[in-house]
Each structure stands twice: as structure tokens, then as C-alpha cells.
N, C-alpha and C positions, 0 to 999 in steps of 0.2 A: 789147513784145514783139520779142524776136530774130527774124531769118528760122529760125536752129535751132527756136526753139521753136515756131515755124507751123509748120513742115516737120512737127515730131514731131504735135501735134494733126491734123495733113492726113492722117497715116498712122494716127493711131488711128480718124479716121470712116473710112479706107478699109477695117481691118479689121472693124469694126462693122458695116457699111453695103455692101462689095464694092465699092464704086467712091470712088475716087480725085478730092476735089472739085478744079475749079478758083476760087483765089481773084480775085473780079472787082474786089472793091474795099474798100475800111476804112472803118468808120465813125466818124464822130466821138464821143464818148460820154466821160461824168464820172467813172465808177467801175470799167467793165470795160473789154475790147478784146472788139470784134464785127466781124465781117466779112460778105460778101455773097460765097455762094459757087453753083456751078454745080454740081449732084450730078446727075448722068446727064441732065440737059439740065434741071432743074427750079432753081429759085432759090430756097434758103434762106438764112437768116441763121443763122451760128452766131455765138454769146457765149461766152466766155470768162468766169470768176470769176477775175479777177485784186485783187478784195479783200475780205479776209474781216474780219471785225469779233469773230468765237470767239463760241461759247454767250451767249446765248438767241438772238441776231440770225441770224447766219449759219445758215441749217438749210437746203441745197440740198433733200434732201428733202421738205422742209416747200415750201418753193418749186415744188418741181416738182408736187406732189400738185394745191396752190393751182391753178396754172397751167391742169391740166388740168380741174379743175373748171373753170374762168374758159371754158377754148379749147371746152369740152361744152356753154356754156352758151352759142356764139357770142362770147364777150368777149374774146375775145384769140385769135392764129395760133396753128396747129395744131401739136401737137409732133412733130417726124420723127424727131429722135432724140435719147436723152438720155444722156448720161454722166457722173455725180454726183461718185462718186470723181476724174474727172480736171477736173471744171468745165466740161463741155462742156455747150452746149446746142442743138441746131440746130430749128429753128422757118420755119414757111411766110412766103416771102416778100411782104410786102405793100406792092406797088407805088407806092400814093400818101402813104407816108412821115408820119411824124409832123406834128403840129400846129408851126407856128411860134409864138412869144412873142406877138406880135401879134395874129393870128388867133382865137387859144385866147380872147382877156377878150370877143369881139364875142360877141352873145347869141347867133345861131345855135348858134353851138359852143360854149358854155357849157350851153345849153339840150340838144341832144344830149349833152355829158358828164355833164348829171345825169339824163338817161334811162338812160346807160350805167350809173352808181353807183348808181339805182334798183334797176338789175334786178341787180349786183352783190352788193348789200347785203340782197337778199330772197332768196339761194342759200340753201337749208339746209346747215347746218355738222356737218360728221361729226363723231361723239361721239368721236371717235379722233383729229382734228386738234390735235394741240397748236402751241403760239405762245409768245409773247412779252407781257411788259406793255410799256409804254412807261416807266415806271420801271427796269426792264431793261434797256432798252436805254439808256439815260439813262446808269445807273450802267458798262454798258460803254465805252459813248465815254468815260466821265473815266477810264476805268481804261487805254484805250490812247491817253490825253493823257500818262499817266506823268508824269515832268517836268518839263512842258509843265501840267499842270495846276493849275488856279489857286481863291482863294475867291470869284471871282464864276462860274465854273466850277461849282461845286461850289454855289452857290447855285442857279444852272439847274438843274440835275441836284434838286434837293431841290423845286424848283418844280414840276418835271415830275410829281414821288412826291405829293404836295400835292394836285395838280389831277387826279392819276387816281384818288385816296383818291375824289372826288367825283363819278367818274365815271359813266356809265348800267351795270348790272351786265349789262344784255343787250347781249350780243357780235354782230356780225353779220364777215361775211367783209370783209376791209379789204386794199386794195393797199397803201396808208403812204407812198407815193412819186409823187405824184402832179404830176410836170414835165413841162411842155408834150411835153420830148420822148420820153416814154413813155404819149404818149397819140396812137393816129393817128385820122389824118382822114378815117375811114373812117364809115357811116353803116349798120347802128348803129356809135357809134364803139366801136376797141378797144385794150384796154392791152396793155402789153410789160411787160418788167423787174419780174417779181413776188419780186425778192428779200429784200425788206424784208415782201411779204406776211404775214397774220397776222391770225386774228379779231380783234375791239377794237371799239373805240367808233365809232360810225359817223360821228361830229361830227370826227373827225381827218382823215379822207380831204375832205371838204369843207374844212377850216381848210387843208389843204397845199394848196390849189386856189387859195384866198384868199392866203392869206401868202405863196406862191411867186410869184406873177403878179402880186400887189401889187393887187387887185380894185378898182377906186372902187368908191364906193356903191353907185352902180348897177346895175354889172357883180356885185358879191355878192347884190344882190336877184334881179338875171336866173337866178342861180342856184342862190338857195336857193327862188327861187316856183316854177321846173320842177322842186328835188328836190321838194317837200315837196306843193307843190299848195294850198298854205295858209298865211295871215301865222304867224309862227313865235309859240311863246308863249313869255314870259316865260323861265320854264327854260331854255326850248333857246336861246334865247339867250346866256347865263348856260354853258352846257354848249361853245357853239360860241368863245363870245371864252378860255374857259380852252384849248380844243384848239388855237386860233392861236397860247397863247403857249408853250403846252408844243411845237409845231411849229415854232415860231420856237428858242428852248430848243436843240431839238435838233439844230436846222441848226449853231446855234455851234457845240456840242461837237462834231457829223460832224467840222466843218470844222478843227480844232484838229489840228495834224502830231503823229505820236506823238513821245513824246519819253522 
């Protein structure tokens, strides 16, 4: 982000809040810009949406609504100010920070995350809350690839659709981007970055944790045992295996440069 663009953002925040924020530092992020700000003596995180995949995946109004539901349940930092049109989101700063990759694969962390996901997936789904399917997300990423799309990538998009046709019909509130950097090392665990959140099949959130962090068999068992509180049924194992394959396919499609 250029210094002028950041200055414009800070000025916009001042117009909305009456306070000109001081930039304390910039965070390292994968797909968005984020800064730690001092706002009248309070520390807040400013996240700026810099990557958009278009409908149906990117919907900042939906993101804001789901984030608010999670914050109300104590599963995410509180929202201080939001400007969806400008892509600005201010939230409370949590000093403890997120897990690192090594911390998250330890048993206490996985059990704490499982408890967080239990609570998230149990939240009532508002009837008016829209979302997107993983099939739509795969198609969106494939379109974004443009000239870089290949038959292999098209096959991955098709695989996601095939798996989703077999998914559970009962949807829950899902985060859908459970990288360790989006999981705060708090107790109870809190989640950040709700850009890809949507109603969906619960197994996808668990699959994201397992696949992204390449959990060992024992670590996977810790997570699933804590989440379910019982052994998995055969059909649940099949559903989780499909979700892992879908997550891996979507990661590959997401990573392709636009062409």
C-alpha cells in the first residue's frame, strides 16, 4: 500500500470517528493489508480489503454480519468501526496474538480450537444470511485464473462440485479460512479474518485445520476427539476425507495467478 493510500484511509477513519489514528506498526498478512493503530488511546487493528474474488466469494456485508455474530458470542474481537464500501474494518486489538504453526499442532491448542469450533457451529443461522457454495468458490477461482486455467485446474473445480453434491444438507456457520494466523491464542480461542465465512458443512472447517497444518494422525485424532466427544462414524470419516480433498483443491485454485 502506498503512503498516500494509507493517508487517505486514516483520513477516512478520522471523518468517521472524529479521531485521527496513529499507525503503530504493520502486520504481515497473506492477502490483505493490516495495521495496528492508536485511536484515542485505544489500540485497534485496521484491516483493509485488498484482494477481491468477486461474487459470490467476496461479500464484505456478509463478512461483517458473520463477524458480528461471532463477536457477540465471544468468538472474535469486537468490531470498533466498519466501512464496507471502503473496505475498512477496525477491531479490538488482542495483544496475545495468533498461534504460530508449531503451537497450533500441540494437543492443548487443538482441543481449545475444537471447543471454539463447537461453539461457532452451534450458533443459530439467521434465515436471511446468504452465502456461497464451495462449488461456486471453485468456479470463481477458475474464472480468475483466466488464461492460466488448465485442464488440471478445471478437474479440481469439478472435484469440488462432486464432493459438495454428497455433503451434509444441514449447514452451520463456518469460518472457512482456518490458517493458524487467523486463530488467536486466547482462552477461549477467538478467530479473525471472516472474509470467506459462510454457512456450509462443518467438516470443511475441520478439514482446513487438518490439511493446511498437515496434522499428524495423532494430532488429527486430538482435534476430532475434542470436537465430537466420541469416535467418528464411517460416514463422517468419508465426509471429512472429501472435505480435505476439497480444501486442498480450493487452495490450489486460489493460488493461481490471474491470467
